[in-house]
VMD Tcl script that builds the backbone (N, CA, C; Angstrom):
set m [mol new atoms 369]
animate dup $m
set s [atomselect $m all]
$s set {name element resname resid chain x y z} {
  {N N MET 1 A 130.806 -46.788 -14.688}
  {CA C MET 1 A 130.359 -47.724 -13.678}
  {C C MET 1 A 130.030 -47.663 -12.474}
  {N N ILE 2 A 129.223 -48.357 -12.080}
  {CA C ILE 2 A 130.028 -48.394 -10.795}
  {C C ILE 2 A 129.004 -49.990 -10.160}
  {N N ASP 3 A 129.385 -51.124 -9.444}
  {CA C ASP 3 A 128.858 -51.530 -8.918}
  {C C ASP 3 A 128.491 -51.989 -7.778}
  {N N LEU 4 A 127.526 -51.061 -7.302}
  {CA C LEU 4 A 126.079 -51.104 -5.702}
  {C C LEU 4 A 126.522 -51.941 -4.954}
  {N N ALA 5 A 127.072 -52.937 -4.998}
  {CA C ALA 5 A 126.961 -53.887 -3.900}
  {C C ALA 5 A 127.902 -53.575 -3.306}
  {N N THR 6 A 128.910 -53.881 -4.194}
  {CA C THR 6 A 131.084 -53.153 -3.865}
  {C C THR 6 A 131.151 -51.927 -3.959}
  {N N GLY 7 A 130.289 -50.530 -4.352}
  {CA C GLY 7 A 131.273 -49.429 -4.852}
  {C C GLY 7 A 132.448 -49.741 -5.136}
  {N N ALA 8 A 132.538 -50.759 -6.000}
  {CA C ALA 8 A 133.881 -50.586 -7.503}
  {C C ALA 8 A 133.115 -49.949 -8.787}
  {N N GLU 9 A 134.401 -49.346 -8.440}
  {CA C GLU 9 A 134.243 -48.036 -9.515}
  {C C GLU 9 A 135.412 -48.279 -10.939}
  {N N GLY 10 A 134.212 -48.454 -11.914}
  {CA C GLY 10 A 135.666 -48.169 -13.458}
  {C C GLY 10 A 134.771 -47.555 -15.059}
  {N N VAL 11 A 135.525 -47.714 -15.346}
  {CA C VAL 11 A 135.163 -46.530 -16.943}
  {C C VAL 11 A 134.565 -46.989 -17.891}
  {N N LEU 12 A 133.376 -47.560 -17.967}
  {CA C LEU 12 A 133.020 -48.191 -19.135}
  {C C LEU 12 A 133.837 -48.360 -20.457}
  {N N ALA 13 A 133.679 -46.697 -20.875}
  {CA C ALA 13 A 134.012 -45.967 -22.190}
  {C C ALA 13 A 135.037 -45.124 -22.455}
  {N N HIS 14 A 135.667 -44.470 -22.700}
  {CA C HIS 14 A 136.250 -43.204 -23.579}
  {C C HIS 14 A 136.736 -43.256 -24.752}
  {N N LEU 15 A 136.652 -41.509 -24.886}
  {CA C LEU 15 A 137.281 -40.817 -25.564}
  {C C LEU 15 A 138.920 -41.947 -25.928}
  {N N HIS 16 A 140.116 -41.794 -25.094}
  {CA C HIS 16 A 140.707 -41.813 -25.647}
  {C C HIS 16 A 141.329 -43.229 -24.431}
  {N N VAL 17 A 140.638 -43.801 -24.773}
  {CA C VAL 17 A 140.803 -45.620 -24.046}
  {C C VAL 17 A 141.591 -46.184 -25.453}
  {N N ARG 18 A 142.093 -46.689 -25.673}
  {CA C ARG 18 A 142.821 -47.932 -26.480}
  {C C ARG 18 A 143.073 -49.387 -26.275}
  {N N GLY 19 A 142.567 -50.476 -27.307}
  {CA C GLY 19 A 142.147 -51.458 -27.489}
  {C C GLY 19 A 141.091 -51.819 -27.539}
  {N N GLY 20 A 140.098 -51.164 -27.262}
  {CA C GLY 20 A 138.757 -52.399 -27.002}
  {C C GLY 20 A 137.797 -51.981 -28.189}
  {N N PRO 21 A 136.937 -52.631 -28.054}
  {CA C PRO 21 A 136.179 -52.188 -28.841}
  {C C PRO 21 A 135.863 -50.556 -29.327}
  {N N LYS 22 A 134.868 -50.335 -30.738}
  {CA C LYS 22 A 134.489 -48.831 -30.944}
  {C C LYS 22 A 133.548 -48.807 -31.309}
  {N N VAL 23 A 132.909 -47.663 -30.596}
  {CA C VAL 23 A 131.215 -47.793 -30.116}
  {C C VAL 23 A 131.360 -45.512 -30.239}
  {N N GLY 24 A 130.407 -45.356 -31.750}
  {CA C GLY 24 A 130.479 -44.302 -32.482}
  {C C GLY 24 A 132.100 -43.609 -31.825}
  {N N ARG 25 A 131.902 -42.788 -31.466}
  {CA C ARG 25 A 133.094 -42.336 -31.090}
  {C C ARG 25 A 134.358 -42.608 -29.836}
  {N N TYR 26 A 133.562 -43.326 -29.434}
  {CA C TYR 26 A 134.283 -44.022 -27.893}
  {C C TYR 26 A 135.256 -45.386 -28.015}
  {N N THR 27 A 136.214 -45.425 -26.905}
  {CA C THR 27 A 136.468 -46.739 -27.280}
  {C C THR 27 A 136.282 -47.361 -25.657}
  {N N VAL 28 A 135.436 -48.227 -25.883}
  {CA C VAL 28 A 134.529 -50.041 -24.924}
  {C C VAL 28 A 135.874 -50.084 -23.850}
  {N N ASN 29 A 135.801 -49.729 -22.452}
  {CA C ASN 29 A 137.051 -50.521 -21.524}
  {C C ASN 29 A 136.704 -52.207 -21.199}
  {N N PRO 30 A 137.069 -53.050 -21.836}
  {CA C PRO 30 A 136.648 -54.554 -22.025}
  {C C PRO 30 A 137.110 -54.929 -20.098}
  {N N LYS 31 A 138.459 -54.541 -20.111}
  {CA C LYS 31 A 139.083 -55.059 -18.863}
  {C C LYS 31 A 138.126 -53.789 -17.400}
  {N N ASP 32 A 137.684 -52.979 -17.458}
  {CA C ASP 32 A 136.519 -52.547 -16.362}
  {C C ASP 32 A 135.257 -53.590 -15.963}
  {N N LEU 33 A 134.656 -53.622 -17.563}
  {CA C LEU 33 A 133.550 -53.642 -18.308}
  {C C LEU 33 A 133.502 -55.473 -16.989}
  {N N GLU 34 A 134.348 -56.136 -17.615}
  {CA C GLU 34 A 134.391 -56.907 -17.042}
  {C C GLU 34 A 134.293 -57.204 -15.679}
  {N N ALA 35 A 135.258 -56.579 -14.833}
  {CA C ALA 35 A 135.594 -56.823 -13.888}
  {C C ALA 35 A 134.927 -55.846 -12.518}
  {N N ILE 36 A 133.854 -55.532 -13.974}
  {CA C ILE 36 A 133.132 -54.881 -12.795}
  {C C ILE 36 A 131.785 -55.593 -13.108}
  {N N GLY 37 A 131.311 -55.145 -14.033}
  {CA C GLY 37 A 130.087 -54.908 -15.051}
  {C C GLY 37 A 129.487 -56.785 -14.794}
  {N N VAL 38 A 130.765 -56.699 -15.499}
  {CA C VAL 38 A 130.546 -59.052 -15.275}
  {C C VAL 38 A 130.399 -59.488 -14.024}
  {N N ALA 39 A 131.329 -58.766 -13.178}
  {CA C ALA 39 A 131.465 -59.715 -11.778}
  {C C ALA 39 A 130.421 -59.434 -11.057}
  {N N ALA 40 A 129.477 -57.987 -10.941}
  {CA C ALA 40 A 128.634 -57.630 -10.306}
  {C C ALA 40 A 127.238 -58.430 -11.289}
  {N N ILE 41 A 127.181 -59.128 -12.371}
  {CA C ILE 41 A 126.046 -60.359 -12.209}
  {C C ILE 41 A 126.305 -61.191 -11.584}
  {N N GLU 42 A 127.749 -61.912 -12.091}
  {CA C GLU 42 A 128.159 -62.481 -12.535}
  {C C GLU 42 A 127.607 -62.819 -9.994}
  {N N ARG 43 A 127.181 -62.139 -9.266}
  {CA C ARG 43 A 127.641 -62.145 -7.979}
  {C C ARG 43 A 126.394 -62.343 -8.082}
  {N N ALA 44 A 125.779 -60.675 -8.645}
  {CA C ALA 44 A 124.352 -61.272 -7.906}
  {C C ALA 44 A 123.034 -62.364 -8.231}
  {N N LEU 45 A 123.631 -62.992 -9.339}
  {CA C LEU 45 A 123.234 -64.293 -9.271}
  {C C LEU 45 A 123.670 -65.111 -8.332}
  {N N ALA 46 A 124.591 -65.578 -7.505}
  {CA C ALA 46 A 124.959 -66.643 -7.221}
  {C C ALA 46 A 124.677 -66.092 -5.304}
  {N N GLU 47 A 124.345 -64.201 -5.017}
  {CA C GLU 47 A 123.994 -64.460 -3.481}
  {C C GLU 47 A 122.482 -63.439 -3.280}
  {N N ARG 48 A 121.952 -62.851 -4.410}
  {CA C ARG 48 A 120.432 -62.363 -4.825}
  {C C ARG 48 A 119.059 -63.152 -4.986}
  {N N GLU 49 A 118.284 -62.882 -4.633}
  {CA C GLU 49 A 116.316 -62.982 -5.029}
  {C C GLU 49 A 116.979 -62.206 -6.567}
  {N N LEU 50 A 117.381 -61.432 -6.765}
  {CA C LEU 50 A 117.194 -59.393 -7.465}
  {C C LEU 50 A 118.472 -59.083 -8.307}
  {N N VAL 51 A 118.165 -59.543 -9.041}
  {CA C VAL 51 A 118.960 -58.605 -10.176}
  {C C VAL 51 A 118.525 -57.386 -11.559}
  {N N VAL 52 A 119.284 -56.553 -10.675}
  {CA C VAL 52 A 119.447 -55.816 -11.958}
  {C C VAL 52 A 120.043 -55.217 -12.819}
  {N N ILE 53 A 120.368 -55.553 -14.022}
  {CA C ILE 53 A 121.364 -55.280 -15.592}
  {C C ILE 53 A 120.515 -54.108 -15.536}
  {N N ASP 54 A 121.847 -52.860 -15.588}
  {CA C ASP 54 A 120.973 -51.846 -16.368}
  {C C ASP 54 A 123.042 -51.034 -16.915}
  {N N GLU 55 A 122.767 -51.022 -17.952}
  {CA C GLU 55 A 121.909 -52.032 -19.470}
  {C C GLU 55 A 122.727 -52.679 -19.765}
  {N N LEU 56 A 121.274 -52.918 -21.225}
  {CA C LEU 56 A 121.919 -53.671 -22.208}
  {C C LEU 56 A 121.481 -53.364 -23.931}
  {N N ALA 57 A 122.570 -51.828 -23.290}
  {CA C ALA 57 A 122.710 -51.357 -25.111}
  {C C ALA 57 A 124.632 -51.335 -25.499}
  {N N PRO 58 A 124.672 -50.522 -26.648}
  {CA C PRO 58 A 125.937 -51.118 -27.524}
  {C C PRO 58 A 127.169 -50.946 -27.105}
  {N N MET 59 A 127.609 -50.498 -25.969}
  {CA C MET 59 A 129.188 -50.246 -25.324}
  {C C MET 59 A 129.404 -51.985 -24.178}
  {N N GLU 60 A 128.069 -51.988 -24.294}
  {CA C GLU 60 A 127.750 -52.966 -22.887}
  {C C GLU 60 A 128.296 -54.686 -24.130}
  {N N ILE 61 A 127.366 -54.710 -24.616}
  {CA C ILE 61 A 127.149 -55.766 -25.886}
  {C C ILE 61 A 128.259 -56.145 -26.863}
  {N N ALA 62 A 129.167 -54.941 -26.134}
  {CA C ALA 62 A 130.537 -55.233 -27.065}
  {C C ALA 62 A 131.056 -56.219 -26.330}
  {N N SER 63 A 131.197 -56.439 -25.803}
  {CA C SER 63 A 132.338 -57.583 -24.287}
  {C C SER 63 A 131.440 -58.744 -24.772}
  {N N PRO 64 A 132.539 -59.175 -25.536}
  {CA C PRO 64 A 131.967 -61.318 -25.352}
  {C C PRO 64 A 132.003 -62.168 -23.996}
  {N N ARG 65 A 132.359 -60.883 -23.275}
  {CA C ARG 65 A 131.480 -61.806 -21.870}
  {C C ARG 65 A 130.866 -61.701 -20.989}
  {N N PHE 66 A 130.129 -60.204 -21.384}
  {CA C PHE 66 A 128.843 -59.907 -21.125}
  {C C PHE 66 A 127.943 -59.759 -21.120}
  {N N ILE 67 A 127.510 -60.845 -22.456}
  {CA C ILE 67 A 126.005 -61.803 -23.300}
  {C C ILE 67 A 126.187 -62.393 -22.173}
  {N N PRO 68 A 127.129 -64.112 -22.790}
  {CA C PRO 68 A 126.264 -65.144 -21.961}
  {C C PRO 68 A 126.714 -64.966 -20.703}
  {N N THR 69 A 126.991 -63.989 -20.223}
  {CA C THR 69 A 126.360 -63.664 -18.087}
  {C C THR 69 A 124.568 -62.759 -18.286}
  {N N VAL 70 A 124.626 -61.960 -19.275}
  {CA C VAL 70 A 123.679 -61.670 -18.744}
  {C C VAL 70 A 122.453 -63.201 -19.723}
  {N N GLU 71 A 122.714 -64.027 -20.788}
  {CA C GLU 71 A 121.981 -64.690 -21.181}
  {C C GLU 71 A 122.226 -66.409 -19.572}
  {N N ARG 72 A 123.202 -66.299 -18.833}
  {CA C ARG 72 A 122.948 -66.615 -18.098}
  {C C ARG 72 A 121.407 -66.634 -16.702}
  {N N ALA 73 A 122.347 -64.962 -16.894}
  {CA C ALA 73 A 120.780 -64.147 -16.254}
  {C C ALA 73 A 119.357 -65.317 -16.182}
  {N N LEU 74 A 119.375 -64.950 -17.268}
  {CA C LEU 74 A 117.996 -65.099 -18.024}
  {C C LEU 74 A 117.765 -66.624 -17.651}
  {N N ALA 75 A 118.758 -67.869 -17.960}
  {CA C ALA 75 A 118.250 -68.375 -17.332}
  {C C ALA 75 A 117.838 -68.812 -16.075}
  {N N SER 76 A 118.135 -68.375 -15.262}
  {CA C SER 76 A 118.985 -68.550 -13.789}
  {C C SER 76 A 117.510 -68.527 -12.729}
  {N N GLY 77 A 116.066 -67.934 -13.368}
  {CA C GLY 77 A 115.442 -68.160 -12.538}
  {C C GLY 77 A 114.578 -67.248 -12.104}
  {N N LYS 78 A 115.904 -66.491 -11.122}
  {CA C LYS 78 A 115.871 -65.539 -10.498}
  {C C LYS 78 A 114.564 -64.033 -10.850}
  {N N LEU 79 A 114.771 -63.528 -10.524}
  {CA C LEU 79 A 114.127 -62.240 -10.395}
  {C C LEU 79 A 114.967 -61.317 -11.468}
  {N N LEU 80 A 114.652 -60.136 -12.307}
  {CA C LEU 80 A 115.307 -60.015 -13.313}
  {C C LEU 80 A 115.465 -58.517 -13.449}
  {N N ILE 81 A 115.424 -57.390 -13.410}
  {CA C ILE 81 A 114.681 -55.904 -14.087}
  {C C ILE 81 A 116.082 -56.095 -14.641}
  {N N VAL 82 A 116.515 -55.914 -16.037}
  {CA C VAL 82 A 117.340 -54.987 -17.063}
  {C C VAL 82 A 116.692 -54.173 -18.419}
  {N N SER 83 A 117.044 -52.975 -18.387}
  {CA C SER 83 A 117.346 -52.163 -18.750}
  {C C SER 83 A 117.928 -52.170 -20.280}
  {N N THR 84 A 117.097 -51.690 -21.365}
  {CA C THR 84 A 117.541 -51.961 -22.857}
  {C C THR 84 A 117.368 -50.109 -22.840}
  {N N HIS 85 A 118.526 -50.427 -24.567}
  {CA C HIS 85 A 118.630 -49.407 -24.682}
  {C C HIS 85 A 117.768 -49.214 -26.273}
  {N N ALA 86 A 116.697 -48.038 -26.047}
  {CA C ALA 86 A 115.665 -48.479 -26.396}
  {C C ALA 86 A 115.122 -49.074 -28.425}
  {N N HIS 87 A 116.941 -48.376 -28.506}
  {CA C HIS 87 A 116.507 -49.028 -30.400}
  {C C HIS 87 A 117.268 -50.159 -30.506}
  {N N LEU 88 A 117.884 -50.956 -29.918}
  {CA C LEU 88 A 119.522 -51.346 -30.076}
  {C C LEU 88 A 119.366 -53.176 -30.844}
  {N N ASP 89 A 119.398 -53.430 -31.639}
  {CA C ASP 89 A 119.395 -54.397 -32.683}
  {C C ASP 89 A 119.656 -55.117 -32.345}
  {N N HIS 90 A 119.556 -56.083 -30.991}
  {CA C HIS 90 A 120.470 -56.974 -31.282}
  {C C HIS 90 A 119.706 -58.694 -30.495}
  {N N PRO 91 A 119.949 -59.920 -31.133}
  {CA C PRO 91 A 119.527 -61.001 -30.578}
  {C C PRO 91 A 119.594 -61.035 -28.843}
  {N N LEU 92 A 120.161 -60.637 -28.220}
  {CA C LEU 92 A 120.287 -60.709 -26.875}
  {C C LEU 92 A 119.069 -59.834 -26.468}
  {N N VAL 93 A 119.123 -58.398 -27.345}
  {CA C VAL 93 A 118.191 -57.821 -26.248}
  {C C VAL 93 A 116.859 -57.837 -27.252}
  {N N HIS 94 A 116.559 -58.381 -28.282}
  {CA C HIS 94 A 115.751 -59.607 -28.500}
  {C C HIS 94 A 114.953 -60.069 -27.777}
  {N N ARG 95 A 115.400 -61.059 -27.440}
  {CA C ARG 95 A 114.776 -62.536 -26.332}
  {C C ARG 95 A 114.936 -61.231 -24.991}
  {N N VAL 96 A 115.532 -60.593 -24.283}
  {CA C VAL 96 A 115.092 -59.653 -23.738}
  {C C VAL 96 A 113.605 -58.997 -23.355}
  {N N ARG 97 A 113.721 -58.611 -24.634}
  {CA C ARG 97 A 111.755 -58.357 -24.315}
  {C C ARG 97 A 110.654 -59.314 -24.990}
  {N N ARG 98 A 111.901 -60.247 -24.882}
  {CA C ARG 98 A 110.080 -61.536 -25.275}
  {C C ARG 98 A 110.585 -61.811 -23.939}
  {N N GLU 99 A 110.812 -62.390 -23.315}
  {CA C GLU 99 A 110.721 -62.603 -22.483}
  {C C GLU 99 A 110.566 -62.399 -20.782}
  {N N LEU 100 A 111.152 -60.686 -20.594}
  {CA C LEU 100 A 109.987 -60.185 -20.092}
  {C C LEU 100 A 109.384 -58.954 -19.697}
  {N N LYS 101 A 108.847 -58.746 -18.959}
  {CA C LYS 101 A 107.445 -57.938 -19.001}
  {C C LYS 101 A 107.852 -56.468 -19.476}
  {N N LEU 102 A 108.150 -55.754 -20.193}
  {CA C LEU 102 A 108.362 -54.090 -20.175}
  {C C LEU 102 A 107.803 -53.464 -20.516}
  {N N PHE 103 A 108.569 -52.103 -19.794}
  {CA C PHE 103 A 107.887 -51.268 -19.040}
  {C C PHE 103 A 108.520 -50.081 -20.068}
  {N N ARG 104 A 108.024 -48.937 -20.429}
  {CA C ARG 104 A 108.733 -48.334 -21.455}
  {C C ARG 104 A 108.738 -46.552 -20.473}
  {N N VAL 105 A 109.948 -46.353 -19.962}
  {CA C VAL 105 A 109.714 -45.634 -19.319}
  {C C VAL 105 A 109.890 -43.771 -20.233}
  {N N LYS 106 A 109.472 -43.173 -19.548}
  {CA C LYS 106 A 109.609 -41.893 -20.184}
  {C C LYS 106 A 109.153 -40.940 -19.395}
  {N N LEU 107 A 109.819 -40.051 -19.649}
  {CA C LEU 107 A 109.957 -38.475 -18.302}
  {C C LEU 107 A 108.652 -38.394 -17.841}
  {N N SER 108 A 107.268 -38.463 -18.399}
  {CA C SER 108 A 105.912 -38.407 -18.632}
  {C C SER 108 A 105.276 -39.479 -16.903}
  {N N ASN 109 A 106.274 -41.372 -16.822}
  {CA C ASN 109 A 106.045 -42.195 -16.194}
  {C C ASN 109 A 106.856 -42.223 -15.666}
  {N N ARG 110 A 107.567 -42.002 -15.212}
  {CA C ARG 110 A 108.948 -42.879 -15.297}
  {C C ARG 110 A 108.695 -42.566 -13.545}
  {N N ASP 111 A 108.484 -41.733 -12.763}
  {CA C ASP 111 A 108.102 -41.611 -11.636}
  {C C ASP 111 A 106.927 -42.451 -10.952}
  {N N ALA 112 A 105.815 -42.673 -11.559}
  {CA C ALA 112 A 104.806 -43.514 -10.795}
  {C C ALA 112 A 105.058 -45.062 -11.659}
  {N N LEU 113 A 106.499 -45.981 -12.436}
  {CA C LEU 113 A 106.445 -46.888 -13.120}
  {C C LEU 113 A 106.977 -47.663 -11.495}
  {N N VAL 114 A 107.250 -47.334 -10.559}
  {CA C VAL 114 A 108.723 -47.046 -9.178}
  {C C VAL 114 A 107.269 -48.541 -8.863}
  {N N ASP 115 A 106.401 -47.526 -8.532}
  {CA C ASP 115 A 105.274 -48.753 -7.366}
  {C C ASP 115 A 104.788 -50.179 -8.707}
  {N N GLN 116 A 104.440 -49.067 -10.193}
  {CA C GLN 116 A 104.276 -50.253 -11.019}
  {C C GLN 116 A 105.077 -51.504 -11.151}
  {N N ILE 117 A 106.220 -51.181 -10.730}
  {CA C ILE 117 A 107.312 -52.451 -11.119}
  {C C ILE 117 A 107.091 -53.158 -10.093}
  {N N VAL 118 A 107.766 -52.240 -8.567}
  {CA C VAL 118 A 107.732 -53.210 -6.960}
  {C C VAL 118 A 106.524 -54.060 -7.207}
  {N N ASN 119 A 104.975 -53.373 -8.227}
  {CA C ASN 119 A 103.093 -53.979 -7.883}
  {C C ASN 119 A 104.149 -55.523 -8.524}
  {N N GLU 120 A 104.743 -55.768 -9.146}
  {CA C GLU 120 A 104.850 -56.742 -10.216}
  {C C GLU 120 A 105.836 -58.381 -9.386}
  {N N PHE 121 A 106.873 -57.028 -8.677}
  {CA C PHE 121 A 107.893 -58.913 -7.485}
  {C C PHE 121 A 107.137 -58.673 -6.575}
  {N N ILE 122 A 106.444 -57.753 -5.849}
  {CA C ILE 122 A 105.157 -58.113 -4.502}
  {C C ILE 122 A 102.979 -58.536 -4.565}
  {N N GLY 123 A 103.225 -58.563 -5.606}
  {CA C GLY 123 A 102.301 -59.138 -6.250}
  {C C GLY 123 A 101.111 -57.836 -5.044}
}
mol reanalyze $m
mol bondsrecalc $m
mol representation Tube
mol addrep $m
């Protein structure tokens, strides 16, 4: 994972990491997820008007700090772009899908969506 604002990089999950929650064959690295991923969202909430969260998926949801951080983003009133795992059944993902405008990204529409999403923000 990469924090685009700072360039900080870390490992979200690995086959040979120990001590974190398991998602399939992988073990989530909560230390990097929180030090980089959660910290990036918190910093964006404090410093930016637009917060991009990529993505809400099983590995990210496995972090106890990630969920309340995303909930704070939803309640912040900031402009948000949040990608979600297509089939994840989790209350936070249900909330995102309920509260934000959804765009289904497919190979056939992904390039055209850029303009569509930009138009949502700038009218």
